[in-house]
Backbone bond lengths (Angstrom), bond angles and torsions (degrees), N, CA, C in turn:
res aa  C-N    CA-C-N  psi(-1)  N-CA   C-N-CA  omega(-1)  CA-C   N-CA-C  phi
1 X - - - 1.461 - - 1.519 108.98 -
2 X 1.299 116.68 137.88 1.471 121.72 -179.29 1.525 109.97 -68.93
3 X 1.305 117.53 147.36 1.471 120.44 178.08 1.525 110.92 -67.53
4 X 1.326 116.42 155.44 1.457 120.29 -178.94 1.516 114.29 -55.22
5 X 1.327 118.14 -33.72 1.460 119.63 -178.47 1.528 110.81 -62.06
6 X 1.342 116.18 -33.48 1.452 119.75 -178.43 1.522 112.16 -80.44
7 X 1.308 116.76 -28.36 1.458 119.98 -174.01 1.513 114.23 -114.13
8 X 1.327 116.99 -9.45 1.460 119.73 177.14 1.509 113.67 78.03
9 X 1.322 118.15 39.77 1.453 120.60 -179.19 1.516 112.04 -130.09
10 X 1.289 117.78 -164.53 1.456 123.86 -178.39 1.522 110.45 -126.03
11 X 1.316 115.88 140.00 1.460 121.00 174.39 1.518 109.35 -86.47
12 X 1.346 116.79 153.93 1.460 119.31 175.93 1.523 113.09 -56.01
13 X 1.353 117.14 -31.96 1.460 119.68 -179.65 1.519 111.84 -64.62
14 X 1.340 117.72 -18.09 1.465 121.26 179.38 1.520 110.83 -82.63
15 X 1.313 116.87 -12.29 1.461 119.88 -178.04 1.513 110.63 -80.34
16 X 1.271 116.54 136.44 1.461 122.76 175.50 1.514 107.31 -109.85
17 X 1.282 116.58 124.70 1.462 121.71 -178.52 1.526 110.80 54.79
18 X 1.329 114.79 44.75 1.459 121.89 -179.75 1.521 113.17 59.08
19 X 1.323 117.44 31.76 1.463 121.51 176.40 1.528 108.15 -127.90
20 X 1.319 115.11 145.45 1.449 120.75 -179.23 1.527 109.17 -71.86
21 X 1.340 115.58 135.29 1.461 118.64 178.04 1.508 111.21 -138.55
22 X 1.326 116.91 20.26 1.452 120.31 -173.39 1.511 115.70 -89.22
23 X 1.335 119.13 20.91 1.439 120.84 177.83 1.521 114.10 77.27
24 X 1.325 116.60 19.74 1.464 118.83 179.69 1.531 109.08 -103.08
25 X 1.346 117.62 173.65 1.462 120.80 -177.51 1.525 113.97 -60.41
26 X 1.340 116.25 -19.86 1.477 118.96 -179.41 1.535 111.74 -93.26
27 X 1.298 118.09 14.31 1.449 120.65 -177.88 1.520 110.14 -52.64
28 X 1.313 115.59 126.55 1.448 121.59 -179.30 1.516 113.60 87.55
29 X 1.327 117.10 -7.86 1.453 120.69 179.38 1.519 110.69 -81.48
30 X 1.306 116.83 160.76 1.453 121.40 177.06 1.523 109.24 -61.94
31 X 1.307 116.62 140.69 1.448 121.58 176.37 1.521 108.96 -69.78
32 X 1.335 118.56 142.02 1.458 120.36 -178.84 1.518 113.80 -68.17
33 X 1.325 117.99 -31.03 1.459 121.09 177.17 1.517 108.38 -160.24
34 X 1.307 115.13 169.18 1.452 119.55 -179.34 1.514 111.77 -79.13
35 X 1.337 117.38 -17.95 1.459 119.45 -175.91 1.518 114.16 -117.34
36 X 1.311 118.47 -15.13 1.466 120.65 -177.09 1.504 112.25 -99.74
37 X 1.297 115.55 -178.29 1.452 121.49 174.13 1.508 106.97 -137.32
38 X 1.298 117.19 160.20 1.461 119.92 -179.75 1.508 109.77 -113.00
39 X 1.342 116.35 144.35 1.463 119.51 -179.07 1.518 111.72 -75.90
40 X 1.298 115.17 156.82 1.465 120.56 174.26 1.517 107.98 -71.96
41 X 1.291 116.41 132.99 1.452 121.61 -175.53 1.525 111.74 -64.11
42 X 1.317 117.79 -47.39 1.461 119.63 -173.31 1.523 113.49 -72.96
43 X 1.333 119.15 -17.02 1.447 119.68 -179.40 1.532 111.57 -100.92
44 X 1.302 117.55 4.29 1.448 121.33 -178.29 1.529 110.81 -68.89
45 X 1.353 117.55 133.35 1.456 120.04 176.73 1.532 112.40 -76.50
46 X 1.323 117.33 -7.07 1.448 122.43 -178.92 1.527 109.67 -81.66
47 X 1.329 115.68 131.46 1.467 119.66 177.11 1.524 109.29 -77.74
48 X 1.304 115.54 149.58 1.463 119.79 175.73 1.531 108.83 -81.03
49 X 1.311 115.87 161.47 1.463 120.88 176.17 1.523 109.58 -59.17
50 X 1.320 116.46 -40.13 1.467 119.73 -179.72 1.514 111.31 -63.98
51 X 1.334 118.32 -37.39 1.460 120.58 177.10 1.530 110.57 -62.61
52 X 1.326 116.42 -41.79 1.459 119.89 178.20 1.525 111.48 -63.57
53 X 1.334 116.14 -42.16 1.460 119.96 178.10 1.527 110.41 -62.53
54 X 1.319 116.85 -45.66 1.467 120.61 179.57 1.532 111.09 -60.41
55 X 1.322 117.35 -40.62 1.469 121.00 178.00 1.526 110.05 -63.94
56 X 1.326 116.75 -41.50 1.472 120.18 178.49 1.521 110.78 -64.87
57 X 1.321 116.47 -44.35 1.471 119.95 -179.17 1.531 112.16 -63.06
58 X 1.318 116.45 -25.07 1.477 120.42 178.83 1.528 112.14 -71.92
59 X 1.333 117.72 -22.09 1.462 120.09 -176.17 1.524 114.40 -119.07
60 X 1.320 117.10 -9.31 1.465 121.25 -178.44 1.522 108.94 -103.32
61 X 1.325 116.45 137.16 1.459 121.05 178.32 1.525 109.15 -75.76
62 X 1.320 116.86 128.15 1.467 122.37 177.08 1.520 109.78 -100.67
63 X 1.307 116.46 129.34 1.453 121.97 175.50 1.521 109.44 -97.16
64 X 1.312 117.28 142.49 1.469 121.11 172.13 1.522 107.22 -81.96
65 X 1.324 115.60 168.93 1.463 120.20 175.95 1.522 109.80 -58.60
66 X 1.331 117.47 -43.19 1.462 121.08 179.41 1.533 111.27 -62.03
67 X 1.340 116.65 -41.36 1.475 120.38 177.16 1.523 110.65 -59.53
68 X 1.340 116.11 -44.39 1.459 119.88 -178.83 1.526 111.01 -66.27
69 X 1.308 116.82 -42.11 1.471 119.34 176.92 1.526 111.09 -57.29
70 X 1.321 117.02 -41.78 1.461 121.47 -178.68 1.534 111.86 -68.06
71 X 1.322 117.65 -30.59 1.459 121.57 -176.46 1.518 113.63 -99.30
72 X 1.311 118.47 -8.87 1.464 122.25 -169.91 1.519 114.37 -53.22
73 X 1.317 117.89 -34.82 1.470 119.55 -177.78 1.529 112.76 -101.18
74 X 1.303 116.41 11.12 1.467 119.85 -179.24 1.536 110.33 -67.54
75 X 1.327 116.07 138.31 1.470 118.25 177.20 1.529 110.35 -64.88
76 X 1.323 116.05 143.36 1.458 120.86 178.91 1.509 114.43 83.37
77 X 1.348 117.90 4.12 1.476 120.78 179.25 1.523 109.18 -90.16
78 X 1.305 116.65 131.39 1.457 122.76 175.71 1.521 107.42 -117.69
79 X 1.322 116.57 112.18 1.469 123.21 -179.82 1.512 108.29 -96.61
80 X 1.331 116.82 118.47 1.460 121.93 -175.88 1.520 111.11 -114.32
81 X 1.324 115.46 122.24 1.468 122.41 173.76 1.524 105.97 -93.70
82 X 1.333 116.62 111.29 1.462 120.41 -174.68 1.528 112.85 -99.89
83 X 1.328 117.12 11.35 1.463 120.28 177.97 1.522 110.36 -70.65
84 X 1.310 115.83 166.99 1.454 121.20 177.52 1.525 110.06 -74.34
85 X 1.322 116.59 154.78 1.461 122.30 -178.07 1.525 111.90 -55.33
86 X 1.330 116.77 -36.62 1.459 119.98 179.81 1.520 111.76 -62.60
87 X 1.327 116.61 -35.95 1.462 121.27 178.84 1.531 110.21 -67.54
88 X 1.317 116.38 -43.50 1.458 120.06 179.81 1.521 111.54 -65.65
89 X 1.329 116.19 -41.51 1.463 120.03 -179.99 1.529 110.49 -63.76
90 X 1.320 117.21 -35.75 1.456 122.04 -177.92 1.525 113.07 -79.93
91 X 1.355 117.16 -39.17 1.460 121.00 -169.76 1.519 115.28 -112.64
92 X 1.332 117.75 -14.20 1.453 120.36 -174.57 1.517 110.66 85.36
93 X 1.333 115.73 -168.67 1.458 120.55 -176.73 1.531 109.78 -150.84
94 X 1.307 116.32 178.65 1.459 122.76 177.34 1.527 107.66 -87.14
95 X 1.309 115.86 135.33 1.469 120.82 -179.32 1.525 111.30 -53.99
96 X 1.311 114.85 132.64 1.459 120.84 177.56 1.511 115.17 87.63
97 X 1.334 117.56 -5.20 1.462 120.16 -178.95 1.526 110.17 -76.28
98 X 1.324 115.47 140.76 1.446 121.69 172.09 1.522 107.14 -92.90
99 X 1.317 116.46 141.84 1.455 120.54 179.33 1.526 109.88 -96.51
100 X 1.317 115.24 117.92 1.457 122.40 172.97 1.519 106.24 -135.98
101 X 1.336 118.61 104.00 1.466 120.04 -177.99 1.521 112.30 -56.81
102 X 1.307 116.17 145.00 1.466 122.85 -177.26 1.530 112.14 -51.83
103 X 1.304 116.96 -38.69 1.461 120.28 -175.34 1.521 115.53 -66.43
104 X 1.327 117.44 -16.31 1.465 120.36 -178.95 1.520 113.55 -122.10
105 X 1.303 117.51 3.98 1.454 122.01 -172.34 1.523 113.37 -53.55
106 X 1.312 117.96 -53.50 1.462 121.10 -177.07 1.524 110.77 -61.22
107 X 1.325 117.71 -37.37 1.455 121.41 -178.96 1.530 112.02 -70.18
108 X 1.315 117.14 -31.33 1.464 121.82 -179.29 1.531 111.78 -77.51
109 X 1.330 117.08 -21.90 1.467 121.21 -177.97 1.528 112.49 -98.00
110 X 1.308 117.19 -26.13 1.457 121.79 -177.13 1.533 110.81 -72.45
111 X 1.341 117.75 115.47 1.474 120.12 -179.08 1.524 113.39 -60.37
112 X 1.332 117.86 -23.33 1.465 121.08 -179.21 1.537 112.45 -85.85
113 X 1.316 117.13 -5.46 1.459 120.91 -176.79 1.533 110.86 -82.52
114 X 1.331 117.13 142.76 1.463 119.29 175.56 1.523 112.61 -68.78
115 X 1.331 117.60 -13.27 1.469 121.99 -178.80 1.537 111.67 -105.86
116 X 1.317 116.49 20.07 1.458 121.27 -176.84 1.529 111.15 -62.83
117 X 1.310 115.54 144.24 1.462 122.76 172.31 1.524 105.14 -103.45
118 X 1.332 116.55 114.71 1.465 121.00 -174.31 1.512 112.14 -56.39
119 X 1.340 117.05 -37.02 1.467 120.67 -179.84 1.528 110.69 -63.34
120 X 1.331 116.71 -40.19 1.461 120.20 179.56 1.528 111.25 -76.04
121 X 1.328 116.62 -41.25 1.461 120.16 -176.91 1.525 111.83 -66.28
122 X 1.333 116.59 -23.92 1.462 119.75 178.36 1.522 110.79 -64.43
123 X 1.312 114.79 -19.08 1.455 119.54 175.99 1.518 113.14 89.09
124 X 1.280 113.56 167.11 1.462 122.54 177.96 1.522 106.36 -144.51
125 X 1.308 115.58 162.47 1.458 118.14 176.75 1.519 111.31 -80.98
126 X 1.313 115.94 -30.59 1.464 122.38 178.80 1.525 109.21 -135.27
127 X 1.304 116.17 132.53 1.454 122.35 176.01 1.524 107.50 -115.47
128 X 1.317 117.23 127.24 1.464 121.20 174.61 1.522 107.51 -124.93
129 X 1.309 115.82 118.44 1.462 121.92 -179.06 1.522 109.53 -104.74
130 X 1.325 116.15 148.69 1.455 119.34 171.71 1.514 110.66 -146.96
131 X 1.326 113.98 152.54 1.464 122.81 175.99 1.518 105.83 -132.74
132 X 1.309 117.92 -154.62 1.467 120.58 -177.61 1.527 112.21 -71.19
133 X 1.341 117.66 -50.80 1.471 120.06 -175.43 1.523 114.30 -125.35
134 X 1.319 117.53 -1.18 1.455 120.36 175.54 1.511 116.30 103.39
135 X 1.309 118.55 -2.43 1.451 119.66 -179.46 1.532 110.96 -83.03
136 X 1.307 117.99 -49.84 1.465 120.27 178.77 1.525 110.07 -62.20
137 X 1.340 116.20 -39.63 1.474 118.35 -178.53 1.516 111.28 -68.61
138 X 1.313 119.35 -31.68 1.467 120.98 175.37 1.521 110.10 -65.21
139 X 1.335 116.54 -45.90 1.454 120.13 177.99 1.524 111.46 -62.66
140 X 1.326 116.19 -42.75 1.464 120.72 -179.57 1.532 110.97 -66.16
141 X 1.316 117.64 -41.21 1.460 121.00 179.19 1.523 110.26 -63.25
142 X 1.318 116.71 -39.53 1.473 119.57 176.73 1.517 110.24 -63.91
143 X 1.312 117.28 -40.70 1.464 120.48 179.12 1.525 110.28 -61.72
144 X 1.334 117.45 -41.20 1.465 120.11 178.53 1.520 110.82 -66.12
145 X 1.329 116.72 -38.62 1.471 119.67 175.31 1.525 110.10 -62.43
146 X 1.329 115.83 -42.35 1.465 119.96 179.03 1.529 111.52 -62.96
147 X 1.341 117.64 -27.20 1.462 122.37 177.11 1.529 111.32 -77.99
148 X 1.342 117.17 -8.64 1.457 120.76 178.03 1.517 114.74 103.45
149 X 1.315 118.51 4.63 1.457 120.88 178.24 1.520 109.34 -76.35
150 X 1.321 115.49 144.18 1.457 121.67 178.65 1.522 108.67 -113.08
151 X 1.322 117.14 162.26 1.453 121.58 178.85 1.513 112.93 70.65
152 X 1.329 116.63 31.80 1.461 121.64 -178.18 1.524 109.76 -98.97
153 X 1.318 116.93 129.91 1.463 121.85 175.66 1.527 108.00 -142.88
154 X 1.318 115.11 177.98 1.455 119.33 177.65 1.518 109.28 -141.15
155 X 1.317 114.95 160.24 1.464 121.21 179.62 1.518 108.71 -83.22
156 X 1.321 117.01 109.07 1.464 121.52 177.79 1.533 109.94 -61.22
157 X 1.314 116.03 130.35 1.454 121.14 -178.40 1.515 113.45 84.78
158 X 1.326 116.25 -10.72 1.454 122.07 173.22 1.512 115.43 65.77
159 X 1.330 114.17 -160.11 1.457 121.90 -177.86 1.528 111.53 -61.32
160 X 1.317 116.53 -34.37 1.477 119.46 178.94 1.527 111.14 -62.41
161 X 1.331 117.57 -39.35 1.465 120.65 177.49 1.520 109.69 -66.15
162 X 1.323 117.10 -39.66 1.465 122.16 177.84 1.524 110.35 -58.68
163 X 1.323 116.68 -48.77 1.467 121.96 -179.20 1.525 110.16 -65.61
164 X 1.341 117.45 -44.44 1.469 121.53 -178.99 1.535 111.57 -61.65
165 X 1.330 117.23 -30.60 1.459 121.23 179.79 1.528 112.12 -86.98
166 X 1.316 116.39 5.10 1.463 120.42 178.05 1.519 114.08 81.58
167 X 1.315 117.03 18.85 1.464 120.27 177.36 1.520 110.16 -65.18
168 X 1.331 116.74 141.65 1.451 119.27 -178.78 1.529 112.43 -66.05
169 X 1.310 115.27 140.55 1.461 122.45 -179.55 1.519 107.31 -122.92
170 X 1.313 115.56 137.68 1.453 118.77 175.86 1.524 109.06 -122.48
171 X 1.331 116.52 152.37 1.459 118.59 178.64 1.522 110.55 -62.32
172 X 1.284 115.75 147.57 1.456 121.28 178.33 1.522 107.87 -76.13
173 X 1.328 117.50 127.92 1.466 119.36 -177.34 1.527 113.52 -77.05
174 X 1.297 117.69 -3.49 1.464 120.49 -178.69 1.499 110.21 106.05
175 X 1.324 116.36 -174.41 1.472 119.77 -176.80 1.520 111.65 -56.79
176 X 1.332 114.96 140.51 1.459 121.08 177.39 1.515 108.75 -96.14
177 X 1.318 116.51 144.91 1.484 118.45 -178.36 1.519 112.39 -62.16
């Protein structure tokens, strides 16, 4: 294991009474283990989930609920609900939305994938993705843009914003073929 100076963390020997005291953000916090050390948060080369969402939001077009209502019946629009099945079963969905869980989205759209959905792979002129609050859909929309799809946007604020604005909700009919 690299020394703390190289990685910006604390060694267990720096802990006093099983608490971090090495001048890091966790100073005084419980040690994660008796044999390991924890990295300094601010020097970590790993991006946070929030940083990834912010980067996606900077390049993905966000639609308001009113924008989506105005475009909902437009020809060539594909509305994708990327929430998990449990969320749809519990909360319902937006009329006309196709359910493609976030974890399989790229595989269902990629024509070269063995899990491709022919309806999705055929493409659409406009793609609008939504999740619960808009974070997963921003990341997913960026991934679709990175795959080369055009006309990709997401519903800002997600399904919760839709419901809060009085958007109609229908029960989820269950898995789609």
